[in-house]
C-alpha positions as CSV (number, residue, x, y, z in Angstrom):
1,M,-35.7,96.5,-18.5
2,T,-35.2,92.7,-18.1
3,A,-38.1,90.5,-18.9
4,Q,-39.4,88.6,-15.9
5,P,-40.9,85.1,-15.9
6,S,-44.3,86.3,-14.9
7,A,-44.4,88.7,-17.9
8,M,-43.6,85.8,-20.3
9,A,-45.8,83.1,-18.8
10,A,-48.3,82.8,-21.6
11,S,-46.3,83.9,-24.7
12,L,-43.3,85.9,-25.8
13,D,-43.9,89.7,-25.5
14,V,-41.5,90.8,-28.2
15,A,-42.0,94.5,-27.5
16,T,-40.8,93.9,-23.9
17,V,-37.9,91.7,-25.1
18,K,-36.7,94.4,-27.5
19,Q,-36.3,96.8,-24.6
20,D,-33.6,94.5,-23.2
21,F,-31.4,95.0,-26.3
22,A,-30.0,98.6,-26.6
23,V,-28.6,98.0,-30.1
24,L,-32.2,97.5,-31.5
25,R,-32.9,101.2,-30.7
26,R,-30.2,102.3,-33.2
27,E,-30.9,103.7,-36.6
28,F,-28.9,103.3,-39.7
29,K,-29.3,105.8,-42.5
30,G,-32.5,107.0,-40.9
31,R,-34.0,103.6,-40.7
32,R,-34.6,101.4,-37.7
33,L,-32.3,98.4,-37.3
34,V,-33.9,95.1,-38.4
35,F,-31.4,92.5,-37.2
36,L,-32.0,89.1,-39.0
37,D,-28.6,87.5,-38.5
38,S,-28.8,85.8,-35.1
39,A,-27.9,82.4,-36.6
40,A,-24.4,83.9,-37.0
41,S,-24.4,85.6,-33.6
42,S,-27.2,86.9,-31.5
43,Q,-27.4,90.3,-29.8
44,K,-26.8,90.6,-26.0
45,P,-29.4,91.7,-23.5
46,E,-28.7,94.1,-20.7
47,A,-28.9,91.2,-18.1
48,V,-25.9,89.5,-19.7
49,I,-23.8,92.7,-20.1
50,E,-24.6,93.7,-16.5
51,A,-23.7,90.3,-15.1
52,M,-20.3,90.4,-16.8
53,D,-19.7,94.0,-15.9
54,R,-20.6,93.4,-12.2
55,F,-18.2,90.4,-12.0
56,Q,-15.4,92.3,-13.6
57,R,-15.9,95.3,-11.3
58,T,-16.4,93.5,-8.0
59,S,-15.4,89.8,-8.1
60,Y,-12.7,89.2,-10.7
61,A,-9.6,87.1,-9.9
62,N,-8.0,84.1,-11.4
63,I,-9.6,80.8,-10.6
64,H,-8.7,77.5,-9.0
65,R,-5.3,78.7,-7.9
66,G,-5.5,81.4,-5.3
67,V,-6.5,80.7,-1.7
68,Y,-7.5,84.3,-0.8
69,A,-11.1,85.1,-0.5
70,L,-11.5,87.0,-3.8
71,A,-10.0,84.1,-5.8
72,E,-12.2,81.6,-4.0
73,E,-15.3,83.8,-4.8
74,A,-14.3,83.9,-8.5
75,T,-13.7,80.2,-8.6
76,A,-17.1,79.6,-7.0
77,A,-18.8,81.9,-9.6
78,Y,-17.0,80.1,-12.5
79,E,-18.1,76.6,-11.2
80,T,-21.6,77.9,-10.5
81,A,-21.7,78.9,-14.2
82,R,-20.6,75.4,-15.2
83,A,-23.4,73.9,-13.1
84,R,-25.9,76.3,-14.7
85,I,-24.8,75.2,-18.2
86,A,-25.1,71.6,-17.2
87,R,-28.7,72.2,-16.2
88,L,-29.4,74.0,-19.5
89,V,-28.8,70.7,-21.4
90,G,-29.9,68.2,-18.8
91,A,-26.5,67.0,-17.9
92,S,-26.5,64.7,-14.8
93,D,-23.4,66.3,-13.3
94,S,-21.5,69.6,-13.9
95,S,-18.3,67.6,-14.4
96,E,-19.7,66.5,-17.8
97,I,-19.4,70.1,-19.0
98,V,-16.1,71.3,-20.5
99,F,-15.9,75.0,-21.3
100,T,-14.4,75.6,-24.7
101,R,-14.0,78.6,-27.0
102,G,-17.2,77.6,-28.8
103,T,-18.8,74.8,-30.8
104,T,-15.8,74.6,-33.2
105,E,-13.3,74.0,-30.5
106,A,-15.7,71.5,-28.8
107,I,-15.9,69.4,-32.0
108,N,-12.2,69.6,-32.5
109,L,-11.7,68.4,-29.0
110,V,-13.7,65.3,-29.7
111,A,-11.9,64.8,-33.0
112,H,-8.5,65.2,-31.4
113,S,-8.9,63.5,-28.1
114,Y,-11.4,60.8,-28.9
115,G,-10.8,60.4,-32.6
116,R,-7.0,60.3,-32.7
117,H,-6.6,58.3,-29.6
118,R,-9.6,55.9,-29.7
119,M,-10.1,55.3,-33.4
120,Q,-8.1,53.2,-35.7
121,P,-7.2,53.5,-39.4
122,G,-10.2,52.3,-41.4
123,D,-12.7,53.2,-38.8
124,V,-15.7,55.2,-40.1
125,V,-17.0,58.6,-39.2
126,V,-20.5,59.3,-40.6
127,T,-21.7,62.9,-41.1
128,T,-24.2,64.7,-43.4
129,H,-24.3,67.0,-46.4
130,M,-25.9,69.7,-44.3
131,E,-23.1,70.2,-41.8
132,H,-21.2,73.4,-41.0
133,H,-17.5,73.4,-41.8
134,A,-16.8,73.1,-38.1
135,N,-18.4,69.6,-38.2
136,I,-16.6,68.7,-41.5
137,V,-13.0,69.9,-41.5
138,P,-12.0,68.2,-38.2
139,W,-13.0,64.8,-39.7
140,H,-11.2,65.5,-43.0
141,M,-8.1,66.3,-40.8
142,L,-8.6,63.0,-38.9
143,A,-8.9,61.2,-42.3
144,D,-5.8,62.8,-43.6
145,D,-3.5,62.0,-40.7
146,H,-5.2,59.0,-39.1
147,G,-6.7,57.1,-41.9
148,V,-10.3,57.1,-40.9
149,D,-13.0,57.0,-43.6
150,V,-15.7,59.7,-43.8
151,R,-19.2,58.8,-45.1
152,W,-22.0,61.1,-45.9
153,I,-25.8,60.9,-45.2
154,P,-27.4,62.5,-48.3
155,L,-30.4,64.9,-48.3
156,T,-33.9,64.7,-49.7
157,P,-35.1,67.4,-52.1
158,D,-36.8,69.3,-49.2
159,G,-33.6,69.5,-47.2
160,K,-34.1,66.6,-44.7
161,L,-31.8,63.7,-44.0
162,D,-32.3,60.7,-46.4
163,L,-31.9,57.7,-44.1
164,G,-32.8,55.1,-46.7
165,D,-29.3,53.8,-46.8
166,L,-28.5,54.3,-43.1
167,D,-27.7,50.6,-42.3
168,R,-24.9,50.5,-45.0
169,L,-23.5,53.9,-43.9
170,L,-23.4,52.8,-40.3
171,D,-21.6,49.5,-41.1
172,G,-18.2,49.8,-39.3
173,A,-18.9,53.3,-38.0
174,K,-17.4,54.4,-34.7
175,L,-18.9,57.9,-34.7
176,V,-21.9,59.7,-36.1
177,T,-21.8,63.5,-36.1
178,V,-24.8,65.6,-37.0
179,A,-26.3,69.0,-36.7
180,H,-29.4,69.2,-34.5
181,A,-30.5,72.1,-36.7
182,S,-29.0,73.2,-40.0
183,N,-27.6,76.7,-40.1
184,V,-28.6,77.0,-43.7
185,L,-31.8,74.9,-44.2
186,G,-33.2,75.3,-40.8
187,T,-33.9,71.6,-40.8
188,L,-34.5,70.1,-37.4
189,N,-33.1,66.6,-37.4
190,D,-34.5,63.7,-35.5
191,V,-31.4,63.1,-33.5
192,R,-32.9,60.4,-31.3
193,T,-33.8,58.1,-34.2
194,L,-30.3,58.5,-35.6
195,A,-28.7,58.0,-32.2
196,D,-30.6,54.8,-31.6
197,A,-29.5,53.4,-35.0
198,A,-25.9,54.5,-34.4
199,H,-25.7,52.9,-31.0
200,A,-27.2,49.7,-32.3
201,A,-24.4,49.7,-34.9
202,G,-21.8,50.3,-32.2
203,A,-21.1,54.0,-32.9
204,L,-21.1,57.0,-30.6
205,V,-23.0,60.2,-31.5
206,L,-21.8,63.8,-31.5
207,V,-24.4,66.6,-31.9
208,D,-23.6,70.1,-33.2
209,A,-26.3,72.0,-31.2
210,A,-25.1,75.5,-32.0
211,Q,-28.4,76.2,-33.7
212,S,-30.7,74.4,-31.3
213,V,-29.6,75.1,-27.7
214,P,-30.4,78.9,-28.1
215,H,-33.9,78.2,-29.5
216,M,-35.6,75.3,-27.7
217,T,-35.3,72.8,-24.8
218,V,-32.4,70.5,-25.5
219,D,-31.9,67.5,-23.2
220,V,-28.9,65.2,-23.8
221,E,-30.6,62.2,-22.3
222,A,-33.7,62.7,-24.5
223,L,-31.5,63.1,-27.6
224,G,-29.6,59.9,-26.7
225,C,-26.3,61.4,-27.8
226,D,-22.8,61.0,-26.3
227,F,-21.3,64.4,-27.1
228,L,-23.1,67.8,-27.5
229,A,-21.3,71.0,-28.7
230,F,-22.8,74.5,-28.5
231,S,-21.8,78.2,-28.2
232,A,-22.8,81.1,-25.9
233,H,-22.7,83.8,-28.6
234,K,-25.7,82.4,-30.5
235,M,-27.8,82.3,-27.3
236,C,-27.5,85.9,-26.1
237,G,-24.2,85.3,-24.4
238,P,-20.6,86.5,-25.1
239,T,-18.2,85.3,-27.8
240,G,-15.1,83.3,-26.9
241,I,-16.9,80.6,-24.9
242,G,-19.0,77.5,-25.5
243,A,-19.3,74.0,-24.1
244,L,-18.8,70.4,-24.8
245,W,-21.1,68.0,-22.9
246,A,-19.9,64.4,-22.9
247,R,-20.8,61.3,-20.8
248,R,-18.5,61.2,-17.9
249,E,-17.1,57.8,-18.7
250,L,-16.0,59.1,-22.1
251,L,-14.3,62.2,-20.6
252,D,-12.5,59.9,-18.1
253,D,-11.2,57.8,-21.0
254,M,-10.1,60.6,-23.3
255,P,-6.6,62.1,-23.0
256,P,-6.1,65.9,-22.7
257,F,-6.6,68.1,-25.7
258,L,-4.2,70.9,-24.7
259,G,-1.3,70.9,-22.2
260,G,-0.2,73.5,-19.7
261,G,-1.4,75.0,-16.5
262,E,-4.6,74.1,-14.7
263,M,-5.2,70.8,-16.6
264,I,-2.6,68.9,-14.5
265,L,-2.7,67.1,-11.2
266,D,1.1,66.6,-11.1
267,V,4.1,67.4,-13.4
268,R,7.4,65.5,-13.1
269,V,10.6,65.4,-15.1
270,D,9.4,62.0,-16.4
271,G,5.9,63.0,-17.3
272,F,2.6,64.4,-15.9
273,T,-0.7,63.3,-14.5
274,P,-3.8,65.1,-15.8
275,A,-6.5,66.5,-13.5
276,E,-9.9,64.9,-13.4
277,P,-12.6,66.0,-16.0
278,P,-13.6,68.6,-16.8
279,H,-10.4,70.3,-15.7
280,K,-8.0,68.2,-17.7
281,F,-9.5,69.7,-20.9
282,E,-9.3,73.3,-19.7
283,A,-5.6,74.3,-20.0
284,G,-4.5,77.8,-19.1
285,T,-6.5,80.7,-17.9
286,M,-10.1,80.2,-19.0
287,P,-12.6,82.9,-20.1
288,I,-13.9,83.5,-16.6
289,T,-16.0,86.6,-17.2
290,E,-17.5,85.0,-20.3
291,A,-18.5,82.0,-18.3
292,I,-20.5,84.3,-16.0
293,G,-22.1,85.8,-19.1
294,F,-22.9,82.3,-20.5
295,A,-24.7,81.5,-17.3
296,A,-26.6,84.8,-17.3
297,A,-27.7,84.2,-20.9
298,A,-29.0,80.7,-19.9
299,D,-30.9,82.4,-17.0
300,Y,-32.3,85.1,-19.4
301,L,-33.7,82.5,-21.9
302,D,-35.0,80.3,-19.1
303,D,-36.9,83.3,-17.7
304,L,-38.5,83.8,-21.1
305,G,-39.3,80.1,-21.3
306,F,-37.8,77.9,-24.0
307,D,-41.3,76.7,-24.9
308,N,-42.3,80.3,-25.5
309,V,-39.1,81.0,-27.5
310,R,-39.7,78.0,-29.7
311,R,-43.4,78.8,-30.2
312,H,-42.7,82.4,-31.1
313,E,-40.0,81.4,-33.6
314,V,-42.4,79.0,-35.3
315,E,-45.0,81.7,-35.5
316,V,-42.7,84.5,-36.9
317,T,-40.9,82.1,-39.3
318,S,-44.3,80.8,-40.6
319,Y,-45.4,84.3,-41.1
320,A,-42.2,85.2,-42.9
321,L,-42.3,82.1,-45.2
322,D,-45.9,82.9,-46.2
323,A,-45.1,86.5,-46.8
324,L,-42.1,85.8,-49.0
325,R,-44.0,83.2,-51.0
326,D,-47.0,85.4,-51.5
327,R,-45.0,88.4,-52.5
328,F,-42.4,86.8,-54.8
329,G,-43.9,83.4,-55.9
330,E,-41.5,81.6,-58.3
331,R,-39.1,84.5,-58.2
332,I,-37.8,83.3,-54.9
333,R,-36.3,79.9,-54.1
334,I,-36.5,79.0,-50.4
335,F,-34.3,76.2,-49.2
336,G,-35.3,73.6,-46.6
337,P,-38.5,72.1,-45.2
338,E,-41.7,73.8,-46.2
339,S,-43.3,73.9,-42.8
340,A,-42.0,76.2,-40.0
341,E,-42.6,73.4,-37.5
342,E,-39.9,71.3,-39.1
343,R,-37.3,74.0,-39.1
344,S,-35.6,76.6,-36.9
345,G,-35.9,80.4,-37.4
346,V,-33.5,80.2,-40.4
347,I,-34.7,81.1,-43.9
348,S,-32.1,80.8,-46.7
349,F,-33.3,81.9,-50.1
350,Q,-32.2,82.9,-53.6
351,M,-33.8,85.6,-55.7
352,T,-34.1,84.9,-59.4
353,D,-31.2,86.5,-61.3
354,L,-29.9,88.3,-58.2
355,H,-26.7,87.3,-56.4
356,A,-27.0,86.9,-52.6
357,H,-24.4,89.5,-51.9
358,D,-26.2,92.1,-54.1
359,V,-29.4,91.3,-52.2
360,S,-27.6,91.7,-48.9
361,Q,-26.1,95.1,-49.9
362,V,-29.5,96.5,-50.9
363,L,-31.1,95.2,-47.8
364,D,-28.5,97.0,-45.7
365,E,-29.5,100.3,-47.3
366,E,-33.0,99.5,-45.9
367,G,-31.6,98.8,-42.4
368,V,-32.2,95.0,-42.8
369,C,-29.3,92.8,-41.7
370,V,-29.1,89.4,-43.4
371,R,-26.2,87.1,-44.1
372,A,-25.1,86.3,-47.6
373,G,-22.6,83.7,-48.7
374,H,-22.0,80.0,-48.3
375,H,-22.6,80.1,-44.5
376,C,-19.6,77.9,-43.8
377,A,-21.4,75.1,-45.6
378,K,-19.8,74.7,-49.0
379,P,-20.6,71.0,-49.5
380,L,-24.2,71.9,-48.9
381,M,-24.1,74.8,-51.4
382,R,-22.8,72.3,-54.0
383,E,-25.6,69.9,-53.2
384,L,-28.1,72.8,-53.7
385,G,-26.4,73.8,-56.9
386,V,-25.9,77.4,-55.8
387,P,-22.8,79.5,-55.0
388,A,-24.4,81.3,-52.1
389,T,-27.7,82.1,-50.5
390,A,-29.1,85.1,-48.5
391,R,-30.1,84.1,-45.0
392,A,-32.6,85.7,-42.7
393,S,-32.6,84.3,-39.2
394,F,-35.3,85.2,-36.6
395,Y,-34.9,85.2,-32.8
396,I,-36.6,86.3,-29.7
397,Y,-36.5,90.0,-30.6
398,N,-37.9,89.7,-34.1
399,D,-41.6,90.0,-34.9
400,E,-43.9,90.2,-37.9
401,A,-42.9,93.8,-38.5
402,D,-39.4,92.6,-39.1
403,A,-40.6,90.0,-41.5
404,D,-42.6,92.7,-43.3
405,A,-39.4,94.9,-43.5
406,L,-37.5,92.0,-45.0
407,V,-40.2,91.5,-47.7
408,A,-40.3,95.3,-48.5
409,A,-36.5,95.5,-48.7
410,L,-36.4,92.5,-51.1
411,A,-39.0,94.2,-53.3
412,R,-36.8,97.3,-53.3
413,A,-33.8,95.0,-54.3
414,E,-35.9,93.6,-57.2
415,E,-36.8,97.1,-58.3
416,F,-33.3,98.4,-58.0
417,F,-31.8,95.7,-60.2
418,S,-34.5,95.9,-62.8
419,L,-33.7,99.5,-63.6
């Protein structure tokens, strides 16, 4: 049963939403599944699965090459999906959307194509201590082989960006790259303020929106950024596809990232001429079926209403934060902003004297799925002074009962390790 816009007009009906996700009807060890790991990858609704299955069964062909009717139909479906994703983030034209394998590849595309070809040794990239490795390692690689400098925006004790020294950090900067929402702290960053300061200093702005696009309205013009990277699999879509949005004039100026079929206009023995954006960045056969699923996921979330999605996540996250603090007090350390309004649905925590992996294993026995580890954010773990955290992440199919299940499972973990 797919939720319709009319059913979701006033608020998010989680009971109805849950019906769209068959996996949530499963039981493990006699207990219902409580899935609290959507920050890693979300579950997929029937609407997305059916859209991909229908395309595979009735409309599949390779794209942009064949002139027969089926190939033209597939090409039209793929480009319609691109236009749908452009609308999702407020892009002015679908040619500003490059399909990639995900957020990681999108950021690497910018580092390789813009960074290596448009930045000089000694130029500065500014990032933050809360970034995912996907928004750190490409810049270390650029520093190693191209001589750029990497500077770091520090954090406040409550997990927000400390912008007190921003003017110095931006001096000589050519690019500022920042997460819209932290995958560990849940912190929602004021990208617009940062973007305005970066532009005043002559720097472009790249936003890692992997943890924001699935959860709220994201508009590239409102953010004021120049690049935006995000993934389908965190927003009810398939794995293996994501997108880079960039201003068209930047894509025009950037050289291709990968070479091969589809990204060329002409190939000669003395060289080649790339295609126009976005195609010059899409070498080889693209994930066609996954693009259909990506668009279907955007439709599904739009039907729910992004304002409803955000409102619901604030409510359930606030409930969970209060429940955790009330039950465990000083025996639990919760990282990130105190208020749910200042964070996404991510809650990372550490239980006194319990390792995150031990906590996760006991919770699994209770049917509760949380992530444990460094969450691909080792620099942040070092800033926090911990080797790992446990992380519960709430999404459209989670409710207060799931938060209660988390609290009860954590109490069981405490009891187990106190024996």
